C-alpha positions as CSV (number, residue, x, y, z in Angstrom):
1,X,-13.5,-12.7,38.4
2,X,-10.3,-14.1,36.9
3,X,-7.9,-11.4,35.7
4,X,-7.2,-11.2,32.0
5,X,-3.9,-12.6,31.0
6,X,-1.9,-9.8,29.4
7,X,1.3,-10.8,27.6
8,X,3.5,-7.7,27.0
9,X,6.1,-7.9,24.2
10,X,7.5,-4.3,23.9
11,X,11.3,-4.1,24.3
12,X,11.1,-2.4,27.7
13,X,12.1,-3.4,31.2
14,X,9.5,-5.4,33.0
15,X,9.3,-2.8,35.7
16,X,8.4,-0.1,33.2
17,X,5.7,-2.3,31.7
18,X,4.2,-3.0,35.1
19,X,4.2,0.7,35.9
20,X,2.4,1.5,32.6
21,X,-0.4,-1.0,33.2
22,X,-0.7,-0.3,36.9
23,X,-3.9,1.7,36.4
24,X,-5.6,-1.5,35.3
25,X,-5.1,-2.9,38.7
26,X,-5.9,-6.5,39.5
27,X,-8.1,-6.8,36.4
28,X,-5.1,-8.0,34.4
29,X,-2.2,-10.4,35.1
30,X,0.9,-9.1,33.3
31,X,3.5,-11.5,31.9
32,X,6.5,-11.1,29.7
33,X,8.4,-13.8,27.7
34,X,11.3,-15.4,29.6
35,X,13.6,-14.1,26.8
36,X,13.3,-11.9,23.8
37,X,13.3,-14.7,21.3
38,X,10.8,-16.7,19.2
39,X,11.0,-19.8,21.3
40,X,10.2,-17.9,24.5
41,X,7.3,-16.1,22.7
42,X,5.8,-19.4,21.5
43,X,6.0,-20.8,25.0
44,X,4.3,-17.8,26.5
45,X,1.4,-17.6,24.0
46,X,-0.9,-20.5,25.0
47,X,-2.3,-18.6,28.1
48,X,-2.4,-15.2,26.5
49,X,-5.8,-13.5,26.2
50,X,-4.4,-10.0,25.3
51,X,-1.1,-9.3,23.6
52,X,0.5,-5.9,23.8
53,X,2.7,-6.0,20.7
54,X,6.3,-5.3,20.0
55,X,6.9,-2.2,17.9
56,X,10.3,-3.4,16.9
57,X,8.8,-6.3,15.0
58,X,11.2,-8.7,16.7
59,X,8.4,-10.6,18.4
60,X,5.7,-10.4,15.7
61,X,2.6,-12.6,15.6
62,X,2.8,-14.6,12.4
63,X,0.5,-17.6,11.6
64,X,2.4,-20.0,13.7
65,X,2.3,-17.7,16.7
66,X,-1.4,-17.1,16.3
67,X,-2.0,-20.8,16.2
68,X,-0.1,-21.1,19.4
69,X,-2.5,-18.8,21.2
70,X,-5.9,-20.5,21.4
71,X,-7.1,-18.1,24.2
72,X,-6.1,-14.9,22.4
73,X,-8.9,-12.4,22.2
74,X,-7.2,-9.1,21.3
75,X,-3.9,-7.7,20.1
76,X,-3.0,-4.1,20.8
77,X,-0.1,-2.8,18.8
78,X,1.6,0.2,20.5
79,X,2.4,1.9,17.2
80,X,0.8,2.9,13.9
81,X,2.7,0.2,11.8
82,X,1.5,-3.4,12.2
83,X,3.9,-5.0,9.7
84,X,5.2,-8.4,10.9
85,X,1.8,-9.4,12.3
86,X,-0.2,-11.8,10.1
87,X,-3.5,-9.9,9.9
88,X,-5.2,-12.6,8.0
89,X,-4.3,-15.3,10.5
90,X,-5.5,-13.1,13.4
91,X,-8.8,-12.4,11.5
92,X,-9.3,-16.1,10.8
93,X,-8.8,-16.8,14.5
94,X,-11.4,-14.1,15.4
95,X,-8.7,-11.9,17.1
96,X,-9.1,-8.1,16.4
97,X,-5.8,-6.2,16.0
98,X,-5.7,-2.5,16.8
99,X,-3.0,0.1,16.3
100,X,-2.6,3.6,17.6
101,X,-3.6,5.5,14.5
102,X,-2.9,9.2,14.3
103,X,-0.7,9.4,17.4
104,X,2.5,10.2,15.5
105,X,1.0,12.2,12.6
106,X,2.4,15.6,13.8
107,X,5.8,14.1,14.7
108,X,6.3,12.3,11.4
109,X,5.0,15.2,9.3
110,X,7.3,17.6,11.1
111,X,10.2,15.2,10.4
112,X,9.3,15.0,6.7
113,X,9.2,18.8,6.4
114,X,12.5,19.3,8.3
115,X,14.2,16.5,6.4
116,X,13.1,18.0,3.1
117,X,14.4,21.4,4.1
118,X,17.7,19.9,5.3
119,X,18.3,18.1,2.0
120,X,17.2,21.0,-0.2
121,X,19.3,23.5,1.8
122,X,22.2,20.9,2.2
123,X,22.5,21.4,5.9
124,X,24.4,18.2,6.6
125,X,27.0,19.1,3.9
126,X,27.3,22.6,5.2
127,X,27.8,21.4,8.7
128,X,30.5,18.9,7.7
129,X,32.3,21.6,5.7
130,X,32.4,24.1,8.5
131,X,33.6,21.4,10.9
132,X,36.4,20.6,8.4
133,X,37.5,24.3,8.3
134,X,35.9,25.2,5.0
135,X,33.4,28.0,4.2
136,X,31.5,27.0,1.0
137,X,29.0,29.9,0.9
138,X,28.6,29.8,-2.9
139,X,29.5,26.2,-3.8
140,X,26.7,24.3,-2.0
141,X,24.0,25.0,-4.6
142,X,21.0,25.1,-2.2
143,X,17.4,25.7,-3.2
144,X,14.3,26.9,-1.5
145,X,11.4,24.7,-0.6
146,X,8.8,27.4,-1.2
147,X,7.2,27.1,-4.7
148,X,8.2,23.5,-5.1
149,X,5.8,20.7,-6.2
150,X,5.5,18.3,-3.3
151,X,3.8,14.9,-3.8
152,X,2.6,12.8,-1.0
153,X,2.2,9.0,-1.3
154,X,-0.3,8.0,1.3
155,X,-3.1,10.1,2.8
156,X,-3.9,8.9,6.3
157,X,-3.5,11.3,9.3
158,X,0.3,11.7,8.5
159,X,-0.3,12.4,4.8
160,X,-3.0,15.0,5.7
161,X,-0.7,16.7,8.2
162,X,2.1,16.7,5.6
163,X,-0.2,18.4,3.2
164,X,-1.0,21.1,5.7
165,X,2.7,21.7,6.7
166,X,4.1,21.8,3.2
167,X,1.3,23.9,2.0
168,X,2.1,26.4,4.8
169,X,5.6,26.7,3.3
170,X,4.2,27.8,0.0
171,X,4.4,24.4,-1.8
172,X,2.1,23.1,-4.5
173,X,0.9,19.9,-2.9
174,X,-0.6,16.8,-4.6
175,X,-1.1,13.3,-3.2
176,X,-2.0,9.7,-4.1
177,X,-3.7,7.1,-1.9
178,X,-5.2,3.8,-2.6
179,X,-8.7,5.1,-2.0
180,X,-9.4,7.8,-4.7
181,X,-10.5,11.1,-3.4
182,X,-12.7,13.8,-5.0
183,X,-10.3,16.6,-4.4
184,X,-8.2,18.7,-6.8
185,X,-5.0,17.6,-5.1
186,X,-5.6,13.9,-5.7
187,X,-3.6,12.7,-8.7
188,X,-2.6,9.3,-10.2
189,X,0.4,7.7,-8.6
190,X,2.5,8.0,-11.8
191,X,2.0,11.7,-12.0
192,X,2.7,12.3,-8.3
193,X,6.0,10.4,-8.6
194,X,7.0,11.9,-12.0
195,X,6.1,15.5,-11.4
196,X,7.2,16.2,-7.8
197,X,10.2,18.1,-6.8
198,X,9.9,16.5,-3.4
199,X,8.2,13.1,-3.0
200,X,7.1,12.3,0.5
201,X,6.3,8.6,1.2
202,X,4.1,8.0,4.2
203,X,1.9,5.0,3.2
204,X,1.7,1.8,5.2
205,X,3.6,-1.3,4.1
206,X,1.4,-4.1,2.8
207,X,1.8,-6.6,0.0
208,X,0.0,-4.1,-2.3
209,X,2.5,-1.3,-1.4
210,X,5.8,-3.3,-1.4
211,X,8.2,-1.6,-3.9
212,X,5.4,0.7,-4.8
213,X,7.7,3.7,-5.4
214,X,10.4,3.4,-8.1
215,X,12.7,6.4,-7.6
216,X,14.0,6.0,-11.2
217,X,10.7,7.4,-12.3
218,X,11.2,10.7,-10.4
219,X,12.2,13.9,-12.2
220,X,15.8,15.2,-12.5
221,X,17.0,16.8,-9.3
222,X,14.0,15.6,-7.2
223,X,14.3,14.7,-3.5
224,X,12.8,11.5,-2.0
225,X,11.6,11.6,1.7
226,X,10.7,8.2,3.1
227,X,9.1,8.0,6.5
228,X,6.9,5.0,5.8
229,X,8.7,1.7,5.7
230,X,11.9,0.7,3.7
231,X,10.0,-1.9,1.7
232,X,7.6,0.7,0.2
233,X,10.5,2.1,-1.9
234,X,12.4,-0.1,-4.3
235,X,15.8,0.2,-2.5
236,X,17.9,-1.1,-5.4
237,X,16.2,1.4,-7.7
238,X,16.8,4.1,-5.1
239,X,20.5,3.4,-5.0
240,X,20.6,3.5,-8.8
241,X,18.7,6.8,-8.9
242,X,20.9,8.4,-6.2
243,X,23.9,7.6,-8.3
244,X,22.3,9.3,-11.3
245,X,19.6,11.9,-11.5
246,X,18.1,12.3,-8.0
247,X,19.0,15.5,-6.1
248,X,19.0,13.7,-2.8
249,X,17.0,11.7,-0.3
250,X,16.0,11.7,3.4
251,X,15.4,8.2,4.8
252,X,14.1,7.4,8.3
253,X,13.3,3.7,7.3
254,X,15.2,0.9,5.6
255,X,14.6,-2.6,4.3
256,X,17.0,-3.8,7.0
257,X,17.1,-2.0,10.4
258,X,19.6,-1.0,11.7
259,X,21.2,-0.2,8.4
260,X,24.0,-2.7,7.9
261,X,27.6,-1.7,7.6
262,X,28.7,-1.3,4.0
263,X,25.2,-0.6,2.8
264,X,25.5,1.5,-0.4
265,X,23.2,4.2,1.0
266,X,26.0,5.1,3.4
267,X,28.1,6.3,0.6
268,X,25.9,9.1,-0.6
269,X,26.7,12.6,0.8
270,X,23.3,13.9,-0.5
271,X,21.3,11.4,1.6
272,X,20.1,12.2,5.1
273,X,19.9,9.1,7.2
274,X,17.8,8.8,10.3
275,X,17.3,5.8,12.8
276,X,13.5,5.3,12.4
277,X,12.9,8.2,14.8
278,X,10.4,10.4,12.8
279,X,7.5,9.4,15.0
280,X,9.4,9.4,18.3
281,X,8.8,12.5,20.4
282,X,7.9,13.0,24.0
283,X,4.4,14.1,22.9
284,X,3.8,11.2,20.5
285,X,5.0,8.7,23.1
286,X,2.5,10.1,25.5
287,X,-0.3,9.8,22.9
288,X,0.7,6.2,22.3
289,X,0.4,5.3,26.0
290,X,-3.0,7.1,26.2
291,X,-4.3,5.2,23.1
292,X,-3.1,1.8,24.4
293,X,-4.5,2.3,27.9
294,X,-7.8,3.6,26.5
295,X,-8.2,0.4,24.4
296,X,-7.1,-2.0,27.3
297,X,-9.5,-0.3,29.6
298,X,-12.3,-0.6,27.0
299,X,-11.6,-4.4,26.8
300,X,-11.9,-4.7,30.6
301,X,-15.0,-2.6,30.7
302,X,-16.7,-4.5,27.9
303,X,-16.7,-1.6,25.5
304,X,-15.6,-1.5,21.8
305,X,-12.0,-0.8,21.1
306,X,-10.7,1.8,18.6
307,X,-8.6,1.5,15.4
308,X,-9.1,-2.2,14.6
309,X,-7.1,-2.8,11.4
310,X,-7.8,-6.4,10.4
311,X,-11.4,-6.1,9.4
312,X,-13.1,-7.5,12.6
313,X,-15.7,-5.9,14.8
314,X,-14.2,-3.9,17.7
315,X,-16.0,-6.0,20.4
316,X,-13.7,-8.1,22.4
317,X,-14.9,-11.3,24.1
318,X,-13.0,-13.9,26.2
319,X,-12.7,-17.4,24.9
320,X,-13.6,-20.7,26.5
321,X,-16.3,-19.4,28.8
322,X,-14.3,-16.7,30.6
323,X,-16.3,-13.6,31.7
324,X,-14.8,-10.1,31.6
325,X,-13.6,-8.6,34.8
326,X,-16.0,-5.9,36.0
């Protein structure tokens, strides 16, 4: 049987990619683009039957890329986020797109909790003061997290884990998600934003969620924690609110990554900045590899894949008369 053509796009050395897919044996033929640019991607796509996506978004599959891949049968994204890929174009072409849902839930939720604590207890300011030879025990004006109202925007696996962790710290937790829930903690978005002492944003970026959160509507002294995507929060409004009534923010994601030099967010001492690392731990990376390999193996074995996010059935078939390798 002819091996499946697997085009790997993650920003990893080719040797590492080959080691990762080695358990699939001769049932796949691994290729990588000649260079990490759009032209090389488009040249590599016509033969691709499976695409292992690029979590950086640099080599995303937009409508033009999908049209350049007539043999494409399946896309496996090695991350939870799938922004950059054109889900509608993939669905129209009959190509299921799967992510690795849930693998980073614990990691991201732990980051959200620790970031909220760091901002409320002003750990970065305290560290900077001590390193500068000062000892501001009474001037920092810190506050406890316990007893605070914590609102969560988004209630997938990460949001649910955030609810558990913040609840364990004695917080009163409410949440909003696009699918209403019959629980006491579910509230309208306006209330969650306006009433929370700490607002945690962990919802996926989509056209419906772009600029969803307006920090100007948050309460006096509140803290924003964003571990979703930069585009979910109105960044211009965030800068305005940080210069006014907000008590601080913890940001792991930004509209432009890396954060450009001179960005106004760099000028706020009460903002904790993080390089999109909330979900990156040794444990979560291991779970990503396991989820990716489980789905690739399922394709080769003729079994349904898991976590398809673009509305198609999870059954993968080769195109143009190819038969799966068995």
